[in-house]
Every structure is written in C-alpha cells, then in structure tokens.
C-alpha positions, 0 to 999 in steps of 0.5 A: 500499500502506498500513497502519493505524498510530498514527504521526503521517504526517510521523513519518519525514519530519524531518532526521536527526541527520546532516543528511540526510533519512530518505528514504534507506537508513540502518542501524536497530537493532531490538530483538527477543526473546531468542534469537530473532535468526535468527528474526526475520531469516528472517522479515522477509526472507520479509515483504520478499518478500511485500510486494514491499519489497525496493528499501526494505528492502534488508538483515538482519543479525545481527552476529557475531564469530568464537569458539572453544568449547573442548568439555569433552574439550579439544578446539575447535569453530569458532563464533559469537558475536553482538556484539549479542545481543537485536538485529538490524540493518536497512538501510532506506528509513523510511517509515510502510509500512516501519516497520510491516512490520518492527515487525510482525514476530513477535518484533520488540519495537521500533526503538532510537530516541527516545521522543516524549511525547504532547501531554498528558505523561499517557502514553507516545508512540511511539518515533521510529527513529533511524539509527545513524551512519556511524561506528557501522556503520563500526565494527560491521562492521569489528568482525566481519571483524577481531576475533580470536576470542573462545576461550569455555570451559564453565569458572568459578571452582570447577569440578572438572577432570581434568588430560589432559596435561603433567607433571601428567598424571591430577591432579585439581583445581579451577579457581581463574581463568579466563583467556579471553583467554590459553586458559589456566586456573589450578588447584589440584592437590594435590602432594606433599599441599599444595594448589599453583596451577598454570597449565594450558592449556585443551586440557590439562584436562576438567571433571569432571561 
C-alpha cells in the first residue's frame, strides 16, 4: 500500500527526542477543525478499518475531564470537558502510509510537530510529527482520571438573577462575581433599599432571561 505524498521517504526514519525510533508506537497530537473532535475520531477509526492498519494506528482519544454543569433552574448535569479543544491524540507507528491516512482524514489540519524548511528557504516546509513524551502522556491521562469535576455555570458578571431558596428567597439581584471552583457567586441584592453583596450557592439562584 502506498500513497502519493510530498513527504521525503525518510521523513519518519530518524531518531526522536527520546532516543527511540519512530517505528515504535507513540502518541501524537493532531490538530483538527474546531468542534470536530468527535467527528474526526469516528472517521479516523473507520479509515483504520478500511485500510486494515489497526496494528499500526492503534488508538484515537479525545481526553476529557469530568464536569458539572449548573442549569438555569439550578439543577446539576454531569458532563465532560475536553482537555485540549481542537486536538485529538493518536497512538500509532509513524510511517508515510499511516501519516497519509491520518492527515487525509476530513477536518484534520495537521500533526503537531516541528516545521522543516525547504532548501531554498523561500517556502514553508512540511511539519514533521513529533511524538509526545512519556511524561506528557502520563500527565494527560492522569488528569482525565484524577481531576475533580469542574463546575460550569451559565452565569457571568452583570447577569440578573432570582434567588430560589434560603433567607433571600424571591430577591432579585445582579451577579458581581462568579467562583466556579467553590460553586458560589456574589450578587448585589437590594436589602432595605440598599445594594448589599451576598454570597450564594449556584443551586440557590436562577438566571433571569
């Protein structure tokens, strides 16, 4: 199996930065069009089967961390947040053929790597994929399993809110500070005719449309 390519035939036969040959299976970061991570993963996995290279392109991952989204009514929804939006990670044995299969997948922009200049110096060269280091890979996947859920809320400074529970129930106010890591916000509430800053839990308030 071969493909037409403008890559030099020995582009992937040199030693990488860790001193091991790139003929071995390594993790690579691949830049993709914004919002197309899942589409690229599905398409690439299909191409792997079509070209029968599952022994060379071994794994495609979109690293996620757990997240909790606070809805407008204050309820919580378990969700996920991409660690690197706009990228997918691919574990593969790098060669001209496998490079082409990944690079020619719809919505793939390029591998992350080092740009190599053409001899003339006048035009841009190709990007030589650079594998992730073992420590980078370990850190990324450790983050996906050990990180505490990130709390996300559809509220920002200046939003109008209604208090749903607690001593200030039915008070209206304006958000002046949001602290997702603490699942709290501060809002100015009109108490006895004066704007007073009050700290509230996310699930105590509702965003006003």
